[in-house]
N, C-alpha and C positions, 0 to 999 in steps of 0.2 A: 096733505103735502103740497108743495109749491113746485112750479116749473119755471125755469129761467130762460128767457129768450137768448138765443145764440146765433152766430153767423159763422158758417164754415169758411175758413180763410186759407186752408191748405191741407195737404196730406200728412199723416204721421209717418213714422219710420216703418210701420207695419201696415199692410193693406187694409186691415180692419180698424185703423186709427184715423182720426181727423184732428186737425188743429182748428180750434174754434175761438172766436172772439166774443167777449162779453163787455157790456158797458158797466162801469163802476163809478162811484163818486170820485175816485182818484184818476179816472181816465180808463181807456180800454185795457183789458187784460186778455191774455191768451193762455189756453191750456190744451193739452192733448187728451182726448177721450176716445173711448170705443165708439165706432160708428153706430152700433146697435143701441147706444144710450140716447141717440138723437131721435126725437119724435116730433116731426112736423115743425122743425126749427126751434125746439125747446129741449132742455134736459131737466131731469128731476133733481131738486136740491133739498128735499126734505122740508121740515117745518122751519119757519123763521126763528132766528135766535134773538132778534131784537128789532126794534122799530124806533125811528127818530125822524121827526119832520116828515118828509115824503120819501124816506129811504128805509130799506130793510137789510138787516144783516143775515146773510145766508152762508151755509157751509157747502163748498163745492165737492163734487165726487172725486176730483183729483186736484193736486196743487197747480197753481198758475206757474208760468215761466219765471215769475219773480219770487216764487216760493210761498205765496199766500194760499191758505185753505179757506179762510173766511173773508168775505168782502161785503162792503156796503154797496147795494145796488138801488137805483131809482125804482120806485114802486111800479112804474109803467113797464118795467122789464119782467115783471112776474105775473103769472096767472095761477089760479088754483087748479090742481090736477083734476082730471076727469073722475078718478076714483072717489075723491072727496065730494065732488058735486053730486054724484049719484047716491052717496050714503044718506 
């Protein structure tokens, strides 16, 4: 599994939610996620769905404010999850 770098940019409607920003090829995107999903500045996004040049297609855990579920992100925004590295 992969983890995507995020930046907390605000609070969600519920105290357990956060608005986070992610860098994509089309520019910054925001989405609301559960705070418990955030681990050291990253969220889990599962396995990559595609790869092109230096970008990777990932599926987000929630849709962005523009309605996207899948986004192309620069490779430097992703790391391999700890579980996979230990296997």
